Backbone as numpy.savetxt, mean C-alpha at the origin, in Angstrom:
# Nx Ny Nz CAx CAy CAz Cx Cy Cz
34.99 9.14 41.46 33.61 9.55 41.51 32.66 8.33 41.07
31.64 8.07 41.82 30.80 7.01 41.51 29.88 7.30 40.32
29.62 6.30 39.49 28.76 6.47 38.28 27.31 6.56 38.71
26.66 7.53 38.21 25.16 7.78 38.56 24.41 6.79 37.60
23.22 6.34 38.05 22.30 5.48 37.16 21.72 6.29 36.03
21.59 7.62 36.18 21.04 8.35 35.10 21.99 9.45 34.71
22.10 9.75 33.43 23.04 10.78 33.02 22.44 12.12 33.15
23.13 13.11 33.19 22.62 14.52 33.29 21.77 14.89 32.08
22.03 14.31 30.86 21.20 14.56 29.71 19.80 13.97 29.91
19.67 12.70 30.54 18.39 12.16 30.69 17.58 12.88 31.69
18.27 13.44 32.71 17.55 14.33 33.67 17.01 15.58 32.98
17.76 16.16 32.06 17.37 17.34 31.41 16.17 17.05 30.54
16.22 15.88 29.81 15.00 15.48 28.88 13.78 15.29 29.70
13.92 14.68 30.91 12.78 14.45 31.73 12.19 15.72 32.16
13.07 16.77 32.52 12.62 17.97 32.99 11.89 18.80 31.96
12.44 18.70 30.69 11.93 19.39 29.60 10.61 18.85 29.04
10.43 17.53 29.18 9.32 16.84 28.48 8.65 16.09 29.52
7.56 16.64 30.29 6.91 15.92 31.25 6.15 14.62 30.61
5.96 13.62 31.41 5.24 12.37 30.94 3.79 12.71 30.60
3.36 11.93 29.66 1.96 12.15 29.29 1.00 11.47 30.23
-0.15 12.08 30.45 -1.13 11.50 31.33 -1.79 10.32 30.55
-2.53 9.45 31.28 -3.22 8.41 30.55 -4.15 8.92 29.58
-4.87 10.00 29.88 -5.90 10.58 28.85 -5.11 11.11 27.66
-3.97 11.68 27.79 -3.17 12.21 26.70 -2.76 11.08 25.82
-2.27 9.99 26.44 -1.83 8.75 25.73 -3.03 8.27 24.90
-4.19 8.17 25.50 -5.34 7.69 24.92 -5.75 8.52 23.75
-5.72 9.88 23.90 -5.99 10.78 22.84 -5.01 10.68 21.70
-3.75 10.54 21.97 -2.73 10.34 20.97 -2.98 9.10 20.16
-3.32 8.00 20.93 -3.55 6.69 20.25 -4.81 6.80 19.29
-5.88 7.50 19.75 -7.11 7.62 18.97 -6.76 8.48 17.67
-5.99 9.54 17.89 -5.59 10.40 16.72 -4.81 9.63 15.77
-3.85 8.81 16.16 -3.02 8.08 15.37 -3.82 6.92 14.60
-4.80 6.32 15.23 -5.54 5.39 14.57 -6.53 5.98 13.55
-7.06 7.14 13.81 -7.91 7.91 12.87 -7.07 8.29 11.64
-5.85 8.69 11.84 -4.92 9.06 10.81 -4.60 7.75 9.88
-4.35 6.68 10.48 -4.12 5.43 9.86 -5.37 4.94 9.00
-6.55 5.08 9.54 -7.70 4.66 8.87 -8.02 5.67 7.64
-7.81 6.92 7.85 -7.91 7.89 6.82 -6.94 7.65 5.64
-5.62 7.34 5.98 -4.74 6.94 4.86 -5.16 5.70 4.12
-5.72 4.64 4.79 -6.23 3.48 4.12 -7.41 3.84 3.21
-8.31 4.67 3.79 -9.49 5.14 2.99 -9.09 5.94 1.73
-8.09 6.74 1.92 -7.60 7.49 0.72 -6.98 6.61 -0.26
-6.31 5.60 0.19 -5.73 4.63 -0.83 -6.76 3.87 -1.55
-7.80 3.46 -0.88 -8.90 2.73 -1.56 -9.64 3.70 -2.47
-9.76 4.94 -2.12 -10.42 5.96 -3.02 -9.59 6.15 -4.29
-8.28 6.18 -4.11 -7.34 6.34 -5.37 -7.49 5.06 -6.25
-7.49 3.91 -5.59 -7.68 2.63 -6.43 -9.01 2.74 -7.13
-10.07 3.05 -6.47 -11.47 3.17 -7.07 -11.44 4.23 -8.17
-10.69 5.25 -8.14 -10.63 6.22 -9.22 -9.86 5.69 -10.37
-8.94 4.83 -10.15 -8.09 4.32 -11.24 -8.81 3.14 -12.04
-9.42 2.30 -11.24 -10.03 1.09 -11.82 -11.32 1.36 -12.51
-11.39 1.07 -13.81 -12.67 1.35 -14.52 -13.80 0.46 -14.03
-15.03 1.06 -14.05 -16.23 0.32 -13.61 -16.51 0.50 -12.11
-15.74 1.28 -11.45 -15.98 1.47 -10.02 -16.98 2.66 -9.77
-17.27 3.42 -10.77 -18.12 4.53 -10.62 -19.55 4.09 -10.20
-20.09 4.69 -9.10 -21.36 4.34 -8.68 -21.45 3.00 -7.91
-20.38 2.36 -7.77 -20.33 1.15 -6.96 -20.21 1.43 -5.53
-20.70 0.49 -4.75 -20.32 0.62 -3.29 -18.87 0.55 -3.19
-18.29 1.34 -2.38 -16.81 1.30 -2.22 -16.31 0.58 -0.97
-16.91 -0.62 -0.82 -16.33 -1.36 0.25 -14.86 -1.76 -0.07
-14.12 -1.99 0.92 -12.68 -2.37 0.62 -12.61 -3.62 -0.24
-13.45 -4.60 0.15 -13.45 -5.93 -0.54 -13.79 -5.74 -2.00
-14.77 -4.95 -2.33 -15.24 -4.63 -3.64 -14.12 -3.94 -4.48
-13.48 -2.97 -3.86 -12.39 -2.22 -4.57 -11.24 -3.26 -4.84
-10.80 -4.09 -3.89 -9.80 -5.03 -4.05 -10.15 -6.06 -5.10
-11.30 -6.59 -5.10 -11.67 -7.56 -6.08 -11.69 -6.95 -7.56
-12.15 -5.72 -7.62 -12.21 -5.08 -8.91 -10.80 -4.80 -9.37
-9.93 -4.38 -8.44 -8.53 -4.05 -8.80 -7.79 -5.35 -9.23
-8.01 -6.42 -8.56 -7.34 -7.66 -8.99 -7.80 -8.06 -10.34
-9.11 -7.91 -10.67 -9.69 -8.36 -11.98 -9.12 -7.42 -13.02
-9.06 -6.10 -12.77 -8.60 -5.14 -13.72 -7.12 -5.38 -14.05
-6.28 -5.71 -13.03 -4.89 -5.96 -13.25 -4.75 -7.23 -14.07
-5.47 -8.23 -13.76 -5.44 -9.49 -14.60 -5.87 -9.22 -16.05
-6.85 -8.38 -16.19 -7.30 -7.99 -17.55 -6.20 -7.31 -18.30
-5.55 -6.34 -17.58 -4.42 -5.62 -18.22 -3.23 -6.54 -18.53
-2.96 -7.50 -17.76 -1.88 -8.36 -18.04 -2.19 -9.23 -19.27
-3.49 -9.66 -19.35 -3.84 -10.45 -20.54 -3.86 -9.56 -21.88
-4.31 -8.38 -21.66 -4.29 -7.44 -22.90 -2.80 -7.20 -23.32
-1.98 -7.01 -22.37 -0.59 -6.85 -22.75 0.05 -8.08 -23.40
-0.33 -9.17 -22.90 0.12 -10.44 -23.52 -0.38 -10.52 -24.94
-1.58 -10.21 -25.16 -2.18 -10.28 -26.51 -1.48 -9.35 -27.45
-1.24 -8.12 -26.96 -0.51 -7.15 -27.80 0.88 -7.63 -28.18
1.60 -8.16 -27.20 2.96 -8.65 -27.45 2.93 -9.86 -28.45
1.94 -10.76 -28.36 1.84 -11.85 -29.26 1.54 -11.31 -30.69
0.62 -10.39 -30.69 0.35 -9.81 -32.00 1.56 -9.13 -32.67
2.26 -8.37 -31.89 3.50 -7.78 -32.42 4.55 -8.82 -32.88
4.67 -9.87 -32.07 5.59 -10.94 -32.53 5.17 -11.53 -33.89
3.94 -11.78 -34.02 3.36 -12.35 -35.29 3.67 -11.40 -36.47
3.74 -10.12 -36.15 4.05 -9.14 -37.20 5.49 -9.02 -37.46
6.32 -9.74 -36.64 7.82 -9.69 -36.82 8.47 -8.62 -36.11
7.79 -8.03 -35.09 8.39 -6.98 -34.28 9.16 -7.53 -33.08
10.31 -7.09 -32.77 11.11 -7.61 -31.72 10.52 -6.97 -30.43
10.00 -7.89 -29.53 9.42 -7.33 -28.29 10.16 -7.86 -27.10
11.39 -8.39 -27.31 12.11 -8.93 -26.22 12.32 -7.99 -25.01
12.49 -6.76 -25.27 12.65 -5.81 -24.18 11.45 -5.54 -23.40
10.36 -6.01 -23.85 9.03 -5.69 -23.22 8.51 -6.93 -22.52
9.18 -8.08 -22.58 8.69 -9.28 -22.04 9.04 -9.36 -20.55
8.12 -10.02 -19.82 8.25 -10.18 -18.34 8.78 -11.61 -18.09
9.65 -11.73 -17.05 10.11 -12.94 -16.63 8.94 -13.86 -16.33
8.84 -15.03 -16.99 7.74 -15.90 -16.78 7.60 -16.53 -15.39
8.76 -16.62 -14.76 8.73 -17.20 -13.45 8.08 -16.16 -12.49
8.24 -14.98 -12.69 7.55 -13.92 -11.82 6.06 -14.00 -12.13
5.67 -14.12 -13.34 4.23 -14.23 -13.65 3.60 -15.48 -13.04
4.30 -16.59 -13.14 3.80 -17.82 -12.49 3.61 -17.69 -11.04
4.61 -17.07 -10.43 4.56 -16.98 -8.96 3.45 -16.08 -8.56
3.28 -14.97 -9.29 2.14 -14.04 -8.96 0.78 -14.77 -9.19
0.66 -15.49 -10.29 -0.59 -16.19 -10.56 -0.89 -17.22 -9.51
0.11 -17.87 -9.03 -0.12 -18.96 -7.98 -0.68 -18.36 -6.65
-0.36 -17.11 -6.39 -0.77 -16.51 -5.14 -2.23 -15.94 -5.22
-2.86 -15.96 -6.41 -4.10 -15.41 -6.50 -5.17 -16.52 -6.45
């Protein structure tokens, strides 16, 4: 028996699921893009809620990212200060220290 170019299962799938029209494809694309933009917007809103000082600010993505970067840097510096203070008091902080290579690499990217 000669091999057919399409299997019976692919014929069944084609019969069960008709091809989308160009308009349906366009509508699906638009819906997917709106969903993606909404997810990004929700992420920026969550960041703006977490970062102090964002209340009443314009919530452009650039503003939120800049404030988030500054807040993160401030938190890292505050943590470093707390660890240094604890060390001076004789407290073992070795389990809380961050690999300095990781810190340097992150700092070089900003």
